[in-house]
N, C-alpha and C positions, 0 to 999 in steps of 0.2 A: 503494500500500500504506500510506503514512503516513496517509492520510485514514481508512482503516479502523482503524488503530492509535489515532488520536486519538478516534474515535467509541467505541472499546472503553474507552479510558481515562476518557472522560466517563461512560459507563455504570457503570464500576467506582467512580468517585468518588461517584456518587449511590446506590450500593448499600448495603445494610445492613452488610455486612462492610467496606466501604471498599476502596480500592485497595491492592495489595501492592507491596512494593519490586521484586519480580521483574517484575511487570506494568509498573510505571513505567520500570524500566531497559530493558525490551524496547521500550517505546513511544518513549523518548528516543533509543535507538539507531536505531529505524526512521526517526524524523524526521531524525536526523543523516545517515543514509545516503541519505535523500531530499532532502538539501540544504535542509532546513527548520530552520535553526539557531535562528530566533526561537521556533518552536514547541517545540523541544527545550529551550531556555532557560526558556520559560514552564512547561513540564511539570516541570522541575527545581524551579522556584519553588513550584509547586503541591504538589509532593512534600514540600518543607520546610514549607509552610504546614499541610499535613494531618498533620504530624509523622510522616511515613513515614520509617523509618530509611534513611538514605543510606549508601552504601558506595563502595568504590573504583570499581565499575562505574558507579554513578550519576554520580559526579564525572567519571570519564574520558569518558563519553559526552557529557556537557554541555560539558566542556572541548574535546573534539575537534570538536564541532559548531560552537562559536563560533570555534575556531581555524581550521577549514577556511574559514570565512567571513571570515577576517582581522579579526575583532573582538577585537583584542589586549586592550583594556581589560576587557571582560567575561571573557575568558580569565584574566587576572591576578586578577580578583576571585574567580573560582571556585577558582583555585589557592590563593590566600590563605585562603579559607574551608576548603578541603580540608586545608590544613596545620594547622588548628586542631581537626581531628577525628581520631578513631582510624583513619580510612581511610588506607591506605598509599599514599603518592605513589609511582607507578611510573615507570620510564623512559619508557614510551610516553606516559603522561599529560604528563609534563614536556616531552618532545620536541614534543608537539602544541602546548603553550603557547609554547615557544621558537620554533617555526615560525610561529606567529601573530605573535609580536613581530618576527620576521625579515621577514615579508611586510609588516608595518606600519612597517618601518624604525625600530623601537624597540630599538636595540642595547643601550641602558642596561638595559632591562627583560629582555632576553635574558641579559645578564650576571648580573643579579640572580637570575634563575631558575637559571642555571648554578651560582652559588655556593650558592643555597638547596638545590639537589640535593646538593651536597657536605656541607652542614650536616646535612641530613636522612639522609645516607648512602644516597642513591639512586645506584645505579651508572650511570655515563655509558656511552654507546656511540658508535659512529662518527657516527650521526645527530645526537646531542647536540653533538658537537664541530663537525660540518659546519654545522649550523644556527646555532650561536653565532658561529662565524667569519664566516659569510655575513652575519649581521645586523650584525656589527661593520664589515664592509667597505662596507656600504651607507651 
């Protein structure tokens, strides 16, 4: 299914009206669900290059995709970028980033994310605490 989504995104990018945020978000999510984190990341970059408005869904999908693939550095780049935009950091997005750091044995970055959540007033949950503690123990 992700192949069809990428083909559709290519067609939209070359169309007169250009691609929409909704179409990009759906395609990034499809790539994420298909385990194609590199393609999801590339689509997010294309979205930014085409000046398509990003939102919490765009960031969350890209962060989750790189996080699932344990690419903590890319995940942290996206979280830092997201924190500079009006898009709301949510607990699910932050947890995905903390999990990526935990899998990458980057406990310092997990703690940074944990404290950033507090600073940005993102409510923590059991998953947040569990992943942060797990990263610290490794």
